[in-house]
N, C-alpha and C positions, 0 to 999 in steps of 0.2 A: 209196667213200671220200668223205667230205664235203669241201667246199672248204677248210675250216680245216685238216683233217688233211694236205692236200696241202702246205701251207706249213710244217707242223711236221716233215716228213720231212727227213733230211739232203739238202742241196742237192747237185746234180751238175754237173760240168763236161761237156764234150762226151763223153758216154758213160762217164764215169769217176766213181765215188763220190768225194766230197770227202774223206772220212775213209779212211785206209788200212784194209784189211780187218782187220788186227790190232787197230786202235783200235776199229773197229766191234764186233769180238768182245768186247773188254774192256768196252765200254760196255754191251753186251747182258748181260754178266755182273754188271752193277751196280757195277763197280769204278771209280766216278767219281774218287776221290782218286788212284788209280794212273794214270788217264788224264790228269788234270791235271798230275801230276808228270812224266809222260812228255812231255807237250807242252811243259812248261817247259824240260825238258832238250833237247828237239829244237830249240826256239827259235821265233822269230817267224815263220819261213817256213811252218811247219805250222799255227801258231795262226791265221794268216790264212785258213785253209781251213775253219775250224770254223763251221758254220751259226750265225748269230747274232752273229758277230764284226763283220762289216761294217767292215773295217779302213779303208775309204775315209773313213768319218766320223771314226774315231779319228785317222787320220793327218793329216787336214785341220783338225780343230778340237780335237783332244786331248780328246775326250769322256771324261767320268769314269764312264761306265756307270751313272749314277744315273737310275732310272726316274722320279724326281720332279723333275728339273731344269727350272727355268723359264728363259726366255731372258733373259740379262743385258742385252741391248740394248733390252728392253722390248716385244718383239713377243709375240704369244700362243703362239709355238712352245713345245712342252712335251715333256718326257720324254727318254729316253735318245737318241732319234734326232731330236729337235727338229722334230717334225711340227707344222704348223699344224693346229688342230683340224678344220677343214673337210676337209683332205687326209686326215687320219687316219680321219675318219668315212667318207669316200668309200671308202677301202681296206677299212675294217671291213665295210661293206655288201657290197662286192665279194666278200669271202671268207667271208661268213656270220657275222660277229661283230656283236653288238648295238652299234650306233654309240655308245651312251652308256657302253659299257664299254671303250672303246679304250685307256684309260690304264693298265690293269693290265699288269704286266710281261709276262705270257704273251701278251697281245693286242698289246702293242707289238712283241714279237718277230715274231709272225705277220704283222703289218702291214708291218714292215720287210722280211720275206721276200717278200711280195707286191710291195712297191714296188721292191725290188731286181730282181726278175724283170721288172717293167715297165720299169725303167730299161734293162736289158740289151736287151729287145725293141725299145724305141724307138731306142736307139743303133744296133742292128744294122739296123733298117729304114731308117735314115738314112745308112747307110754309114759310120758313125763307129766308132772303136775302143771296145771295152768294157773300161774300166780304172778304177782308183780315181778319177782326175781327172775323166773324163767322167761317171761315175756321180754324182760330187759336184756337178758343174755342173747335172745334171738334178735332183738332190735339192734343191739350194738355190734353183733358179730355175724349177722346173717343167719339164715335157716340152718345151713350145714355146719358152720362153725359153732353156732349157739348150741346145737344138739350135741356135737362132740364135746364141748366144754361141760355141758350139763351131765353128760355120761362119763365124765372124768377121762376123756380120751382126746384131749386137744392136740392138734397137729402143730408142727413147728411154726407154720404160718398163723395159726390161731393164737399161739403164745406171743408172737410178735405183735399181732393186733391188740391182744390183751394189754401188753406192755405199753403200746402207743396210746391206749385209752385211759391208762392210769395217770393220776397227777404225777408230776415230775418227782416229787419226794418219795413216791412209792415204786418207781421204776427200778428195774434190776437187770443184771446180766444173767442171773441164775433162773432157769426155767421154772423150778419148783417154787422159788420165791415169787416170781411173776404170777403164777397160777394162784398161790395162796393170797397174795396181796389183792389180786383182782376179785377173787371170791369174797374176801373179807370186806372189800369196798362195795361191791355191787350185789352180792347174793345174800349176805347175812346181815 
């Protein structure tokens, strides 16, 4: 199996497939509309388990699932998951995708799967909970910055990044206010 195929498979939790067996069977039969209708009826709890959903991003930023989204704040972050180009290219190379092709929808999904696995690994290695909020801290601030923030030890650079990621009405010159506003907005 090539490295890209690894990230295109359904994700798994601790020894359990993310999709219930009945849904896996329906998908294998090519009944995508039936699967989508079933998921809508089951509700948000099951839909959070579908590979490619990455609900931590939707819940924190209200992402619109647009693969061509540019960053409204003016950074170079791009796409459905708002990766900085350098980060997206790094993950693309890591999983065997041409770094110059990272912006395609299929590649954005594969890159997000790789990043999500990396976020979970880094959080676990640092003894931190793996949940939507902690993954988002890593996604928005990088592995090192996210870990420092989650351990309540942000650097001056982390605080600057936190302030830049806040909506303008929540930004501040006071480091304690910045940290509190960022945590209230994104972690709680």
